C-alpha positions in Angstrom: -16.3 11.7 -179.8 -17.2 15.4 -180.4 -21.0 15.9 -180.6 -22.6 18.0 -183.3 -23.4 20.7 -180.8 -19.9 20.8 -179.4 -18.5 21.1 -183.0 -21.0 23.9 -183.7 -19.8 25.9 -180.6 -16.2 25.3 -181.5 -16.7 26.6 -185.0 -18.5 29.7 -183.6 -15.6 30.4 -181.3 -13.1 30.1 -184.1 -15.2 32.5 -186.3 -15.4 35.0 -183.4 -11.6 34.9 -182.9 -11.0 35.4 -186.7 -13.3 38.5 -186.6 -11.5 40.0 -183.7 -8.2 39.4 -185.3 -9.4 41.1 -188.5 -10.7 44.1 -186.6 -7.5 44.5 -184.6 -5.5 44.3 -187.7 -7.7 47.0 -189.4 -7.3 49.3 -186.5 -3.5 48.8 -186.4 -3.2 49.5 -190.2 -5.4 52.7 -189.8 -3.2 54.0 -187.0 0.0 53.3 -188.9 -1.4 55.0 -192.1 -2.5 58.1 -190.2 0.8 58.4 -188.4 2.8 58.5 -191.5 0.5 60.6 -193.6 1.3 63.8 -191.7 1.8 65.3 -188.3 -0.6 68.2 -188.7 -4.2 68.9 -189.4 -5.0 69.9 -193.0 -1.5 70.4 -194.2 -1.4 73.1 -196.9 2.0 72.3 -198.4 4.0 74.1 -201.1 5.5 72.3 -204.1 5.3 68.5 -204.2 3.8 67.9 -200.8 0.1 67.3 -200.4 -2.4 68.5 -197.7 -3.7 66.0 -195.2 -5.7 66.3 -192.0 -4.7 63.4 -189.9 -6.6 61.4 -187.3 -3.4 60.9 -185.3 -1.2 64.0 -184.8 2.2 64.5 -183.2 2.5 66.6 -180.1 5.3 68.9 -179.2 7.5 66.0 -178.1 7.0 64.3 -181.5 4.9 61.5 -180.0 1.5 60.5 -181.4 -1.3 62.5 -179.9 -4.1 60.0 -180.6 -7.7 59.9 -179.6 -9.6 57.0 -178.1 -9.7 53.9 -180.3 -12.3 54.1 -183.0 -13.3 51.3 -185.3 -12.8 52.4 -188.9 -15.9 53.2 -190.9 -17.5 50.7 -193.3 -15.7 49.8 -196.5 -16.4 51.7 -199.7 -18.5 48.7 -201.0 -21.1 49.3 -198.2 -21.2 53.1 -198.3 -24.4 54.9 -197.5 -26.5 56.6 -200.2 -25.3 60.0 -201.3 -27.5 62.5 -199.3 -26.6 65.5 -201.4 -27.8 67.1 -204.6 -26.0 67.7 -207.9 -23.6 70.7 -207.9 -24.8 74.0 -209.5 -23.3 74.7 -212.9 -20.1 76.7 -212.9 -16.3 76.4 -212.8 -13.8 76.7 -210.0 -11.7 79.8 -210.2 -7.9 79.3 -210.0 -6.8 82.9 -209.3 -4.1 83.5 -206.8 -2.6 86.6 -205.1 0.9 87.4 -204.0 0.1 88.9 -200.6 -2.6 88.9 -198.0 -5.4 91.3 -198.8 -5.6 94.7 -197.2 -7.8 95.0 -194.1 -11.2 96.1 -195.2 -13.6 94.7 -192.6 -14.8 96.5 -189.5 -13.1 94.7 -186.7 -15.8 95.7 -184.2 -18.7 94.5 -186.3 -20.3 91.1 -186.5 -19.8 89.0 -189.7 -21.3 85.7 -190.7 -20.5 83.3 -193.5 -22.9 81.0 -195.4 -21.7 78.0 -197.3 -24.5 77.1 -199.7 -23.6 73.5 -200.4 -25.1 70.7 -202.3 -26.1 69.1 -199.0 -27.7 72.2 -197.5 -26.7 75.6 -196.1 -24.1 75.8 -193.4 -24.3 79.1 -191.5 -21.2 80.2 -189.5 -20.9 83.0 -187.0 -17.4 84.5 -187.5 -15.1 85.6 -184.7 -14.2 88.9 -186.2 -12.5 90.7 -183.3 -10.6 87.5 -182.2 -9.4 86.6 -185.7 -9.6 89.7 -187.9 -7.0 88.6 -190.4 -8.7 85.3 -191.0 -12.2 86.9 -191.3 -10.9 89.6 -193.6 -9.3 87.0 -195.8 -12.5 84.9 -196.1 -14.5 88.1 -196.8 -12.0 88.9 -199.6 -11.9 85.4 -201.1 -15.7 84.9 -200.9 -16.2 88.2 -202.6 -14.0 87.0 -205.4 -16.0 83.8 -205.8 -12.9 81.8 -204.8 -14.8 79.1 -202.9 -17.7 78.8 -205.4 -18.0 75.3 -207.0 -15.2 73.8 -204.9 -15.5 70.4 -203.4 -14.9 69.6 -199.7 -12.2 67.1 -200.3 -11.6 65.3 -197.0 -13.6 63.7 -194.2 -12.1 62.1 -191.1 -14.1 59.6 -189.0 -11.3 58.0 -187.0 -9.5 59.9 -184.2 -10.6 63.4 -185.2 -14.0 64.2 -186.8 -13.8 67.0 -189.3 -14.8 67.9 -192.9 -12.1 69.8 -194.7 -12.8 72.4 -197.5 -11.4 75.4 -199.2 -9.1 73.9 -201.8 -10.0 74.8 -205.4 -7.9 71.9 -206.7 -10.0 69.4 -204.6 -6.8 67.5 -203.9 -5.6 69.1 -200.7 -2.7 71.0 -202.2 -4.3 74.3 -203.2 -4.3 77.8 -201.7 -4.7 81.5 -202.5 -1.0 82.2 -203.0 -0.6 84.0 -199.7 -0.6 83.1 -196.0 -2.3 84.6 -193.0 -1.1 84.7 -189.4 -2.3 82.4 -186.7 -4.9 84.0 -184.5 -7.1 83.2 -181.4 -5.1 80.2 -180.4 -6.1 80.8 -176.7 -9.8 80.8 -177.4 -11.7 79.8 -174.3 -13.5 77.0 -176.3 -10.2 75.1 -176.8 -10.1 73.2 -173.5 -8.1 70.1 -173.0 -6.5 70.2 -176.4 -9.9 69.7 -178.0 -11.7 71.5 -180.8 -15.4 71.2 -179.9 -18.1 70.2 -182.2 -19.3 73.2 -184.2 -15.9 74.8 -184.5 -14.6 76.2 -187.8 -10.8 76.5 -187.9 -7.9 77.0 -190.3 -5.8 74.2 -191.7 -2.1 74.9 -191.9 1.3 73.3 -192.7 2.2 72.7 -189.0 4.4 75.8 -189.2 3.4 79.1 -187.6 1.4 81.6 -189.7 1.0 79.2 -192.6 -2.8 79.3 -193.1 -4.2 79.8 -196.6 -7.7 79.1 -197.7 -8.3 75.6 -196.4 -10.4 75.1 -193.3 -12.1 72.4 -191.3 -15.5 72.0 -189.7 -15.7 69.8 -186.6 -18.9 67.7 -186.4 -17.7 66.1 -183.2 -15.3 67.0 -180.5 -11.8 66.5 -181.9 -8.6 66.1 -179.9 -6.1 68.5 -181.4 -3.4 70.8 -180.1 -4.4 74.5 -180.2 -2.4 75.3 -183.3 -5.2 75.9 -185.8 -7.0 79.3 -185.8 -10.6 78.9 -184.6 -12.5 81.6 -186.4 -16.2 80.5 -186.5 -19.0 78.6 -184.9 -21.5 76.6 -186.9 -25.3 77.2 -186.4 -27.6 74.4 -185.2 -29.1 73.9 -188.6 -25.6 73.9 -190.1 -24.6 71.2 -187.7 -27.5 69.1 -188.9 -26.2 69.4 -192.5 -22.6 68.6 -191.4 -23.7 65.5 -189.5 -25.6 64.3 -192.5 -22.5 64.6 -194.6 -20.4 62.7 -191.9 -23.0 60.0 -191.6 -22.5 59.1 -195.2 -18.8 58.2 -194.4 -15.6 58.5 -196.4 -14.3 56.6 -199.4 -11.4 54.6 -198.0 -13.1 52.8 -195.1 -10.1 53.6 -193.0 -11.4 56.7 -191.4 -9.7 59.3 -193.6 -10.6 60.0 -197.2 -12.9 61.8 -199.6 -16.5 62.2 -198.4 -19.0 59.7 -199.8 -21.4 62.6 -199.9 -21.0 64.9 -202.9 -20.1 68.0 -200.9 -19.6 71.0 -203.1 -19.8 74.6 -202.1 -22.0 76.2 -204.7 -21.6 79.6 -203.2 -19.8 81.1 -200.2 -21.0 84.4 -198.8 -19.7 86.7 -196.1 -22.1 89.3 -194.7 -21.9 92.1 -192.1 -24.7 92.5 -189.6 
């Protein structure tokens, strides 16, 4: 006859096995979802395709280039409190341009960008000489108020660890109407197919020279092929803000979705020093 203690232990073991099975199933579903969403980071697609920054990317051989196994973040029902303030009053601009703006920056000078967000300021030192087309484009767009009042639409917490911004539509499909060339893909910081924490880089369609206005900010080291123009480095205080956003998690609970934090760029400013 089974004692009460033996029965208790048996039930505990069965409960543990069920939990492990659920976790394994959740991880498998997350990997499958990410694998079929897209094969590039922050895809800025034309027409009916949408933009996605995946946690699992395809390498040159078409095989999944995945990071270490990461348990998906908590479900939306247990999300952390919103750490950000309400957005400033104003409307998103929808203007587009037919071609890349003429070069107006001083390629030998230092430039910085400040994203004044609802969660705090994110200051970024721009790599002007290494990525002049990218910096020139951001200087142009910021001057036009293009980024003002736009929401950062995507946070990844599984596989790669980035916040994606720069889309006026807030859906991942928007852009300025023109593309800029890839730059600085041999940056010395990109070691071992990893974009280190603090990197700001362009999103693209996975095709050469397809960057537009969307960009991502890495809050942790993120394994990615060197295909996305790195054009800035986030300040220490900016990283504190970025990690606060990341700590609030994302909406799907699967490691890839809209941030739970209300991240809106109230004002983007590029300055020359």
